[in-house]
C-alpha positions in Angstrom: 7.8 -17.4 -11.8 10.5 -14.9 -10.9 12.5 -15.1 -7.7 13.2 -11.9 -5.9 15.5 -11.1 -3.0 14.0 -8.2 -1.1 15.5 -6.1 1.6 13.2 -4.3 4.0 13.4 -2.8 7.4 12.9 -5.2 10.3 9.9 -3.3 11.7 8.2 -3.3 8.3 8.7 -7.0 7.8 7.3 -7.7 11.3 4.2 -5.6 10.5 3.7 -7.3 7.2 4.1 -10.7 8.8 1.5 -9.8 11.4 -1.0 -8.7 8.7 -0.3 -11.8 6.6 -0.9 -14.0 9.7 -4.2 -12.3 10.5 -5.3 -13.0 6.9 -4.1 -16.6 7.2 -1.6 -16.4 4.3 2.2 -16.5 4.0 4.3 -13.4 3.9 5.1 -14.1 0.3 1.4 -14.4 -0.6 0.6 -11.2 1.3 3.3 -9.2 -0.5 2.2 -10.6 -3.9 -1.4 -9.7 -3.2 -0.6 -6.2 -1.9 1.7 -5.5 -4.9 -1.0 -6.8 -7.3 -3.6 -4.6 -5.7 -1.3 -1.5 -5.8 -0.6 -2.1 -9.5 -4.2 -2.6 -10.4 -5.2 0.6 -8.5 -2.5 2.5 -10.4 -3.5 1.1 -13.8 -7.2 1.8 -13.1 -6.6 5.4 -12.1 -4.5 5.9 -15.2 -7.2 4.4 -17.4 -9.9 6.4 -15.8 -7.8 9.6 -16.1 -7.4 8.9 -19.8 -11.1 8.2 -20.3 -12.1 11.4 -18.4 -9.5 13.6 -19.9 -11.9 15.1 -22.5 -15.0 15.1 -20.3 -16.7 18.2 -19.1 -16.2 17.8 -15.3 -19.1 20.1 -14.4 -21.4 18.2 -16.6 -20.2 14.9 -15.2 -20.7 16.2 -11.7 -24.2 17.3 -12.5 -25.1 13.9 -14.0 -23.7 12.1 -10.9 -25.6 14.4 -8.5 -28.8 13.8 -10.5 -28.3 10.1 -10.2 -27.5 10.3 -6.5 -30.6 12.3 -5.8 -32.7 9.5 -7.1 -31.2 6.8 -4.9 -33.1 5.6 -1.9 -31.8 4.2 1.4 -32.7 0.6 1.9 -32.6 -1.8 4.8 -29.5 -3.7 5.7 -29.7 -7.4 4.9 -29.9 -9.8 7.8 -27.1 -12.4 8.3 -29.6 -15.1 7.1 -30.3 -13.1 3.9 -26.6 -12.7 3.2 -26.1 -16.5 3.8 -28.9 -17.3 1.4 -27.4 -15.0 -1.3 -23.9 -16.4 -0.8 -25.1 -20.0 -0.9 -27.3 -19.4 -4.0 -30.6 -20.4 -2.3 
């Protein structure tokens, strides 16, 4: 694992430490997770851009809108239903 010395503004460090604390993780873990998420988002957007580069945008929009027109609103699950789903019961 690489070691990195990082310089950042004091106010930015304080805000990052506060967010890390709220999530119950160390500042190091918070910075690693945030950086990993940013890289994943950038790579995903690039991949999607490549995959959609030769797609007819109007046709894609029409297909998405057709799909969305068939969706139906449902009821929100109760906390008990969520708990059952999470616990595998």
